[in-house]
TIMARDREN-250873 format. One line per 10 residues: for each residue x, y, z of N, C-alpha, C. Coordinates in steps of 0.2 Angstrom, whole numbers. Each point is the difference from the previous one (the first is absolute). Example, Ala and Ser with C-alpha at 12.3 -4.5 7.8 and 13.67 -1.06 7.14 Angstrom:
// residues 2
66/-28/39/-4/6/0/4/6/0  -2/5/-4/4/6/1/-4/5/3
//
This chain:
// residues 284
4/-6/0/-4/6/0/4/6/0  6/0/4/4/6/1/2/3/-7  4/-4/-4/3/3/-6/-6/2/-5  -5/-3/0/-6/1/-5/-3/7/2  -1/1/7/-3/6/2/5/6/-1  6/-1/1/5/6/-1/1/1/-8  -1/-5/-4/1/1/-7/-7/4/-3  -5/-2/3/-7/4/-2/1/7/2  2/1/7/1/7/2/5/4/-4  5/-3/-2/5/4/-4/-3/1/-7
-3/-4/-3/-3/1/-6/-5/6/0  -4/0/6/-5/5/1/4/7/1  5/0/3/4/7/0/2/2/-7  2/-5/-4/3/2/-7/-6/3/-4  -6/-3/1/-6/2/-4/-2/7/2  0/1/7/-2/7/3/5/5/-3  6/-2/0/5/5/-3/0/1/-7  -3/-5/-4/-1/1/-7/-6/4/-2  -4/1/5/-6/4/-2/1/8/-1  -4/3/-3/1/8/-1/0/3/7
5/3/2/1/3/6/1/8/0  -1/3/5/1/7/1/8/1/0  3/5/-3/7/1/0/3/0/6  5/-5/1/4/0/6/-3/0/7  -6/-3/0/-4/-1/6/1/-8/2  2/-4/-4/1/-7/2/7/-2/0  2/-5/4/6/-3/0/-1/-7/1  4/-4/-4/0/-7/1/8/-3/1  0/-4/5/7/-2/2/0/-8/1  6/-3/-1/2/-6/3/6/0/4
1/-5/4/6/0/5/2/-7/1  7/0/1/3/-6/3/1/1/8  -2/-4/4/0/1/7/4/-5/4  2/3/6/4/-5/5/-5/0/6  -3/-6/1/-5/0/6/3/-3/6  -2/3/6/2/-3/6/-6/-2/4  -3/-6/-1/-6/-2/3/0/-1/8  -5/1/3/-1/0/7/-2/-7/3  -1/-5/-5/-2/-6/3/5/-4/3  -1/-1/7/5/-3/4/-4/-4/6
-1/-6/0/-4/-3/5/2/-7/1  -3/-4/4/1/-7/2/-6/-4/1  0/-6/-1/-6/-4/1/2/-6/5  -3/-2/5/1/-5/4/-5/-6/-1  3/-6/-2/-5/-5/-1/1/-5/6  -5/-3/2/0/-5/5/-7/-4/0  1/-7/-1/-6/-4/-1/2/-7/2  -5/-5/0/1/-7/2/0/-4/-6  6/-3/-2/1/-4/-6/-4/-6/1  -2/-3/-6/-4/-6/0/4/-6/2
-3/-5/3/3/-7/2/-5/-5/-4  2/-3/-5/-4/-3/-5/-2/-7/3  4/-3/5/-1/-7/2/-5/-1/5  -4/5/2/-5/0/5/2/-1/7  -4/0/5/2/0/7/1/7/3  0/0/6/1/7/3/7/2/-1  1/7/-1/6/3/-1/0/7/1  5/3/2/1/8/0/6/2/-5  -1/5/-3/6/2/-5/0/8/0  5/2/-2/1/8/-1/6/1/-5
-2/5/-4/5/3/-5/0/7/0  5/4/0/0/7/0/6/3/-4  -1/6/-2/6/4/-3/-3/7/-1  5/4/-1/-1/7/-1/3/2/-7  -4/3/-4/2/2/-7/1/7/0  6/2/-3/1/7/-1/-1/3/-7  -3/5/-1/-2/3/-7/2/7/0  5/2/-5/2/7/-1/0/1/-7  -3/5/-2/1/2/-8/7/4/-1  3/-2/-5/6/3/-2/-1/6/-4
5/5/0/0/5/-5/0/-2/-7  -4/3/-4/-1/-2/-7/-1/6/-5  1/-1/-6/-2/5/-5/-7/-1/-3  -3/5/-3/-7/-1/-3/-1/6/-4  -6/0/-2/-3/6/-5/-5/4/3  -1/6/-2/-6/4/1/-1/4/-6  -6/3/-1/-2/4/-5/-6/5/3  0/6/-3/-5/5/2/-2/5/-5  -6/3/1/-2/5/-4/-2/6/5  3/6/-2/-2/6/4/-4/5/-4
-5/3/3/-4/5/-3/0/6/4  2/6/-3/1/6/3/-6/5/-3  -5/1/4/-5/5/-3/2/7/1  4/1/5/3/6/1/8/-1/0  4/6/0/7/-1/-1/3/-4/5  -1/1/7/4/-3/5/-4/-6/4  -6/-1/-1/-4/-5/3/-3/-5/-5  0/-7/2/-2/-5/-4/-2/-6/3  -2/-5/-4/-2/-7/3/4/-5/-4  1/-6/3/4/-5/-3/-3/-7/2
0/-4/-6/-1/-7/1/6/-4/-1  2/-4/5/6/-3/0/-1/-8/2  4/-4/-4/0/-7/1/7/-3/1  0/-5/5/6/-3/2/0/-8/-1  5/-3/-1/0/-7/0/8/-2/2  0/-5/5/6/-3/1/-1/-7/3  5/-5/-1/0/-6/3/7/-1/4  -1/-1/6/6/0/5/1/-7/2  6/-2/-1/2/-7/3/-1/0/8  -1/-6/2/-1/-1/8/6/-4/2
2/2/6/6/-3/3/-1/-1/8  4/-4/3/-1/-1/7/3/-6/3  5/0/5/3/-6/2/-4/-3/6  -2/-6/-1/-5/-4/4/3/-4/5  -2/0/6/2/-5/5/-2/-7/-2  3/-5/3/-1/-7/-1/-8/-2/1  -2/-5/-4/-7/-2/1/0/-6/5  -4/1/6/0/-5/5/-6/-5/0  1/-6/1/-6/-4/0/1/-6/5  -6/-2/3/1/-6/6/-7/-3/0
1/-7/3/-6/-4/1/1/-4/6  -6/-1/3/0/-5/6/-6/-5/-2  2/-7/0/-6/-4/-2/1/-7/3  -5/-4/0/1/-7/3/2/-5/-5  5/-4/1/2/-5/-5/-1/-7/3  -4/-4/-4/-2/-7/2/7/-4/0  0/-4/5/6/-5/1/-2/-7/-1  5/-4/-2/-2/-7/-1/-4/-4/5  2/2/7/-4/-3/5/-7/3/2  -2/4/-5/-7/3/0/-1/5/5
6/3/2/0/6/4/2/6/-4  -1/6/2/2/6/-4/6/4/4  4/3/-4/5/4/2/-1/7/-3  1/5/5/-1/7/-2/7/2/-3  -1/3/-6/6/2/-3/0/8/-2  5/3/1/1/7/-1/5/2/-5  -1/3/-5/5/2/-5/0/7/-1  6/3/-1/0/8/-1/6/1/-5  -1/4/-4/6/2/-5/-1/7/-3  5/2/-4/-1/7/-3/3/-1/-7
-2/4/-5/3/0/-6/2/8/-2  6/0/-3/2/7/-2/-5/2/-6  -1/7/0/-6/2/-4/3/5/-5  -2/-1/-6/3/5/-5/-2/7/1  3/5/-3/-1/7/0/-7/1/-3  -4/5/2/-6/2/-4/2/2/-7  -4/-3/-5/0/2/-7/-7/2/-2  0/4/-6/-6/2/-3/0/7/-1  -6/3/-1/0/7/-2/-7/3/2  0/7/1/-6/4/2/-1/5/-6
-6/0/-3/-1/5/-5/-5/5/2  1/6/-3/-4/6/2/-2/4/-6  -6/2/-1/-3/5/-4/-3/5/4  2/7/-2/-2/5/4/-2/6/-5  -7/2/1/-3/5/-4/-1/6/5  2/6/-2/-1/6/4/-3/6/-4  -4/4/3/-2/6/-3/2/6/5  4/4/-3/4/5/4/-1/7/-2  0/5/5/0/7/-1/8/2/-2  1/5/-4/6/2/-2/1/7/1
6/2/3/2/7/0/7/1/-4  0/4/-5/6/0/-5/3/7/1  7/0/1/4/6/1/5/0/-5  1/5/-4/5/1/-5/6/4/3  5/-4/2/6/3/3/4/4/-4  2/-3/-6/4/4/-5/-3/-2/-7  3/3/-5/-3/-2/-7/0/-7/-2  5/-4/3/1/-7/-2/-2/-5/6  -1/3/6/-2/-4/6/-6/2/3  -4/-6/2/-6/1/3/-1/-5/5
-5/1/5/-1/-4/6/-7/-1/0  -2/-6/2/-8/-2/1/0/-4/6  -5/3/4/-2/-4/7/-6/-3/-2  -1/-7/2/-6/-4/-1/-2/-3/6  -6/-2/1/-3/-4/5/-7/-1/-1  -3/-6/3/-7/-1/-1/-1/-7/2  -6/-3/-1/-2/-6/2/3/-6/-5  1/-6/3/2/-5/-4/-3/-7/1  -1/-4/-5/-3/-7/1/6/-5/-1  1/-4/5/5/-5/0/-3/-7/-1
3/-4/-5/-2/-7/-2/6/-4/1  0/-5/5/5/-4/2/-1/-7/0  4/-4/-3/0/-8/1/7/-3/0  1/-6/2/6/-3/1/0/-7/0  5/-3/-2/1/-7/1/7/-2/3  1/-5/4/6/-1/4/1/-7/2  5/-2/2/1/-7/3/6/1/5  0/-5/5/-4/-6/0/-3/0/7  -5/-4/1/-3/-1/7/0/-8/1  2/-2/6/1/-7/1/-7/-4/1
0/-6/-2/-6/-5/1/3/-7/1  -2/-3/6/2/-7/1/-5/-5/1  2/-6/-1/-4/-6/1/4/-5/3  -3/-4/5/3/-5/4/-4/-7/-1  3/-5/-1/-3/-7/0/5/-5/2  -3/-6/3/4/-6/1/-2/-6/-4  5/-4/-1/-1/-6/-4/0/-6/4  -1/-6/-3/-1/-6/4/6/-2/4  6/3/-2/6/-2/4/1/5/6  -5/5/1/-1/4/5/5/6/-1
3/1/-6/4/6/-1/-4/6/-1  2/6/2/-3/6/-1/2/3/-6  -4/2/-5/2/3/-6/-3/8/0  4/4/-3/-1/7/0/1/3/-7  -5/4/-2/0/3/-6/-1/8/1  5/4/-2/-1/7/0/0/3/-7  -5/5/0/-1/3/-7/2/8/1  2/2/-5/1/8/-1/-5/2/-5  -5/4/3/-6/2/-4/1/8/-2  -2/2/-6/0/7/-2/-7/2/3
0/7/1/-6/3/2/-1/7/-3  -6/3/0/-1/7/-3/-4/4/5  0/6/-1/-5/4/4/-2/6/-4  -6/3/1/-3/5/-5/-4/-4/-5  -3/4/-4/1/7/-1/-3/4/6  3/6/1/-2/5/5/-1/7/-3  -5/3/1/-2/7/-3/0/5/6  4/5/0/0/5/5/0/7/-3  -3/5/4/0/7/-2/5/3/5  4/5/-3/5/3/4/1/7/-4
7/2/1/1/7/-3/8/0/-2  2/5/-4/7/1/-2/1/7/0  7/1/1/3/7/0/6/0/-4  2/5/-4/6/0/-3/2/6/-3  6/1/-3/3/6/-3/3/-3/-7  -1/4/-5/4/-1/-6/3/6/-3  7/-1/-2/4/5/-3/0/-2/-7  -1/5/-5/1/-1/-7/5/5/-3  4/-3/-4/5/4/-4/-3/0/-7  -2/6/-3/-3/0/-6/5/1/-6
0/-5/-4/4/0/-6/-2/5/-5  -7/0/0/-3/5/-5/-7/1/3  -5/3/-4/-6/2/2/-5/-7/1  3/-5/-4/-4/-6/0/2/-6/4  7/0/1/3/-6/4/4/2/6  -1/-4/5/4/2/6/3/-7/3  5/0/3/3/-5/4/-2/1/7  -3/-6/4/-2/1/6/3/-4/6  0/2/6/2/-4/5/-5/1/6  -2/-5/4/-5/1/4/1/-5/7
-2/3/5/-1/-4/6/-7/0/2  -3/-6/2/-7/-1/2/0/-5/6  -5/2/4/-2/-5/6/-7/-2/-1  -1/-7/1/-7/-3/-1/-1/-3/7  -6/1/3/-2/-2/6/-7/-3/0  -1/-6/3/-6/-3/1/1/-4/7  -6/-1/4/1/-3/6/0/-8/-2  4/-4/4/1/-7/-1/-6/-3/3  -2/-6/-2/-5/-4/2/1/-7/0  -3/-4/4/1/-8/0/-3/-3/-7
3/-4/-3/-2/-3/-6/1/-8/0  -5/-4/-1/0/-7/1/5/-3/-5  3/-6/3/5/-4/-5/-4/-5/-3  3/-3/-6/-3/-6/-3/5/-4/-3  0/-6/0/5/-5/-2/-1/0/-8  6/0/-3/0/0/-8/3/-6/-3  4/-4/4/3/-6/-3/-2/-7/4  -7/0/2/-2/-6/3/-1/-6/-5  1/1/-6/0/-5/-5/5/-5/1  5/1/4/5/-5/1/-2/-5/6
-6/2/2/-4/-5/5/-6/-3/-3  -2/-5/4/-6/-3/-3/-6/3/4  1/4/5/-5/3/4/-3/6/-4  -6/1/1/-3/6/-3/3/7/3  0/5/-4/3/6/3/-3/3/6  -7/-1/0/-4/2/6/2/-3/6  1/-7/0/2/-4/5/7/2/3  5/1/-5/6/2/2/0/7/4  -4/5/-3/0/6/3/-3/0/7  -5/-5/1/-4/0/6/5/-4/5
4/-5/-2/5/-3/5/5/5/2  3/4/-5/5/5/2/-3/6/4  -7/0/0/-3/6/4/3/7/-3  0/0/-6/3/6/-4/-4/6/3  4/5/1/-2/7/3/1/5/-5  2/6/2/1/6/-5/7/3/3  2/4/-5/6/4/2/-2/8/-2  4/4/3/-1/7/-1/3/2/-7  -3/3/-4/2/3/-7/0/7/0  6/3/0/1/8/0/2/1/-7
-5/4/-4/2/1/-7/4/7/-1  2/3/5/3/6/0/7/0/-3  3/5/-4/6/0/-2/3/7/-2  6/1/-1/3/6/-3/3/-2/-7  1/6/-4/3/-2/-6/4/7/-2  5/-2/-4/4/5/-4/-1/-1/-7  0/5/-4/-2/-1/-7/4/5/-5  1/-3/-6/4/4/-5/-4/-2/-6  -2/5/-4/-4/-1/-6/0/6/-5  -6/0/-4/0/5/-5/-8/2/0
-1/6/-2/-7/2/-1/-1/5/-6  -6/0/-3/-1/4/-6/-6/5/2  1/6/-2/-5/5/1/-4/2/-7  -6/0/1/-4/1/-6/-4/7/1
//
């Protein structure tokens, strides 16, 4: 969805700019951006793994997953309209896909169960272990649309400054790995068998309303073309977003059963970010 939406928005910008416009009241620009996402969170998983051989048992598995979005580059595009010389409005669109990282602690798992013995008695067995866990992998994707008020100040013949701010809509979704899932069972020789799975998961889509503030400096090469540099801050309140399993196909269990066994919860997603931009804009 993300790339298609951004392509449609970008085409819309071009069509708007191609329409008959009042002299030098419109500006169209595109920029390459360096994003610093604010997404930095953790998720604690704790549940009782299945013991498939029946009989009374208690089990526990636990781990804490760390998720942090890395800095990344992306694209933005905007259309400005100035009904008067110094004041205007802007429609702005952003898109980026930031890799996720995070060093995770070991995955721990244990079980206590009754094992039948040849003399028809039972023996209580306790087993506990841990597995080193891979670092978080995946990505978080954001599309942000904003409608801003503009104040333009011409500093010199070739240099101008624009201050911008207004409401913003944030669309966020992500896929990552991995979360642990364990099964225990015993065979006729009374040996305990253990199978650990590393499952992918996703969260979102999440839609939020927030705001953005920024400043843009433009160096005018001519009356029609300018090179721009910009700093902008985007803010929306974080909220809890449910997790869902994406790779339960490696199991014979239905996805809903796996999620119920894991007692999957939610994690806090903060879509806020800052960015630095360099680009070009055209005045009509």
